[in-house]
N, C-alpha and C positions, 0 to 999 in steps of 0.2 A: 657516732654521727650526730651532728648538731641538729637542733629542731628545724632550723631554716632549710637545711639541705634535705631533711626527711620529708618536709611538706612539699618541696619542689619535685622530688622524685615521685611522691604519691600522686601529685597532680598530673605528672607526665604519664604515669601508669594508667590513670583513669582515662586520659585522652587517648592513649593507645588502645585501650580496651574498647572504647567507643567506635574505633575504626575497624574492629574485627567482627566478623559475623556476616549475616545475610544482607545487611544494609549498613550504610554509613550514616552516622548521626548528623542531622542537619538542624540548625537552630530554627525552632518553630516560629520565633519572633520575626524572622526574615523570610519565612516561607508561606506562600498563599495557602489558605485552608484546604483547597481541593488537592493541592500538591502534597501537603502534609498528610492528608488522608491516604494517599498512595504510599508514602514513606512508612506510615504506621502499619499499613497492610503488608508491607515487605515485598510487594510485587506490582509491576505495571502490567495491566491487562490490555492486550492489543488484539484487535480483530484484523486478521490477515487472510490472504487467499491461500488455498492449499493446492491449487492447480494451475499456477502460472509460472512456468519455467523461467528462471533467471530473476524474476521479481519475488515470488514466494511460492515454494513448492514443498509439500510435506514429504520427507524421505520415508518411503514405505518400509524400509528396514529398521531405521532408528526412531521414527516418529517425529524427528526434529524438523523444524521449518528452516529452509535454506533459500536465500536469495537477497537481492538488493534491498527490498523493503524490510526484511527481517533484520538485516544489518543496521538499517536506519533505526529500527525500534530499540536495538541494543545501545546505539549512540544516545538516543533520547533518555533511556533508562539510566545510562551512566551519568548524565547531567542531573537527573532527579535524585539519584542516590549518592552522588559525589564520588563516582569511581570511573574507571575507563569502560569502554564498550566491551572489551574482552572480559573484564572482571564481572560486568553485568551478566554476560553470557555464562561464565563459570559458576556464578552464584545463583543462577536461575532467577534473576530479578525481573524477567519478562515472562509472562504467561500468555501464550498465543492461543487464540480461538479462531478456528476456521470460519470464514464468512463468505457470502456470495453477494452479488449486486443487490439481491432482494433482502438479505438478512442484516447487512452491515449497519444500516441506518437504525432500525428498531433496536438492535442490541446496544447501540450507543445511547439511544434515547432512554432506554429503561435502566441504564447504569450497569449492565452486565460486563461491559468493557469500558476502558478509559479512553482509548484512542482507536481510530480506524486508520490503518496504513495498508490500503488494499486497492491500488490503482483507482482511487476515488477521484473522479473528475470534478473540478471546481466549477460550479455554475452559480449564477445569481440566485436562482431558486433555492438551491441547496444552502447557500450562505444565509438564507433566512432561518434555517433550522439548525445549522451546525457552525462551529468555528472552524476555519481552515487556515493552515499555515501558509507561508510563502510557498509557491509551487516548487517542488523538488525535481519535477520531470515534465517535459512537454512532448506530446505525441500527437498523432492524427489517426483517425479511423482508417482501416484498410479492408481489403477484400481478399480472402483466401479461396481459391478454387482448385479443382482437380485439373491436372495437366491435359487429360483427355476430354474435358468438358466442352471444349470449343469456345469457352469464355475467355476473352482477351482484354476486355475493358468494361467499364461500367455500362456502356451502351448495349452490351450483350446480355444484360440482366433483365430485360423486359420479359415479364411473364415467368421469371425464374423464382425459386424459393431461396430466400436469404435467411439463414439461421442467426439469431442474436440471443444474448444472455437476458434472462429475466430482469426487469427493472433497470436495464441499461438505457443510455441515451442514444444508442446506435440508430434505431429506426427513425427517430425524429431528425437526427443529424443527416441521415441519408436523404430523407424526403426534402429537407431544407436545401441541401446541396443541389439535387437535381432540379428543383424548382428555380433556384437562383441562377442556374446555368442553362436553363431551358433544355434540359435533357429529357427526351420523351421515353421515360422508363417507368414501368409500373410493376414492380415485383411483388411477390407475396412474402410476408414475414412470419417466421415461426420462432417462438421463444423456447429456450432450453435452460435447464437448471445446471449451469456449470460449463466450463470450456471443454473438458474431456468429452462430455456428451455431444457438444457441437462438433468437435473433431471427429468423433465416431460417426455422427450423422453424415458428415461430408464424405468420409471414407467409404461409407456404404450407400452413397448417393441418395440418401433421404432428403438432403438439401443440395442446392446447387452452389451455394456460397456460404462461407462462415465469415461473419463480419464483426470485428471488434477493433480495439486499438492495435496499431501495427506492431508495437513492441510485444504485445501479448501474442499476436499471431506468429511472430518469429519463433516462438517456442514450440509451435506445432507444424512447422515446415518440414517436409520430408521429400523423398525422391518422387512421390506421386502427386504433389501439389505445388502451388506457387502463389505468391502474393502479387496481385496486380499493381501496376504503376500508379493507379488512381489512389489519391489520398484526399481526405476532406475532414472538416470539423476538427481543426487543430484544437487540442485541449490540454489542460494542465492538471497534474495530480498534486493533491495536498494532503497533509495529515489532518484528520478531522477529530474534533472533540465536541462534547455536548455543549450546547449554547451557554449554559450557566457556569461552565468551568472556565472562566476567563483567566484565572491564574495559571492553570495548566496550559491553556492555549498560548499564553504569553511566553512561557518557558519553552514550549515546543517551537514557536515561531523564531525565537532568538537562536535556538540550536540549529534549526534548518538554515537560517540566514547565515550563520557563522560557517556552517559546513559548505555552503555555496561559495562564500567569500574566500575561504582558505583552500578550496579545491578538493575537499574531502568527498563531496558528492561526485565530482568528475572521476576520481580514483575508484569509487565504488561502482560507477557505471562501467568503467573500463574492466574492473575485476570480474564483473558478471557478464561482460561482452554483450551489453545491451546496445542495440543500434538505434 
């Protein structure tokens, strides 16, 4: 074998080797520092929900997170590590950490996680603290009540107890809506730590209504309850990153935008039967 051919084969072997393993080699010169840090760590740390059917639910048997937002995390990881979403999942390139409406912000701010993909509503106030991607899903707040409650519309909630998640925007959104529409309703609000607790409180009549985004409520509908027709406070979900991680935010936004443009997001919504 001549020297020229030997060197060519050696170079090819080195390139192939760089594509094998837990991560894919990416040129540091073309990669933002905050993204390179994730590549060097070999894992993308994502805060997600563990209790939202269809969006992100932790499988009690396998411990794995399953849902639309978890699939989105694998898609983003694939872009960061230079592989497909399926490969990102197979190689465990995403490390999920369960978050709630109360904990997701602090965990992102102190650097324990890189991204929050957890039905995180984009608001002007939150944009002052975090970077948000282009919205990947639009929803509205809804009201879940028991069939035998006698509650058939928002007007029937006067004096009733509405359960909401800690640190959510639901209470403020409800009050703004009834004020703007001159609806004379003054309910009491109780905060709960997590959606399963809210669903249980509704089932046992500790509260009269469970209120959160309609897509989330749909995962808790059963033969004994119903989502009212009333909907308010249309809101958009975005992928959040720490304010200083502008390089990561740019990578995420480009990925989400591309997935919206090519129909990938729509296919994922259809896959998980999200209404």
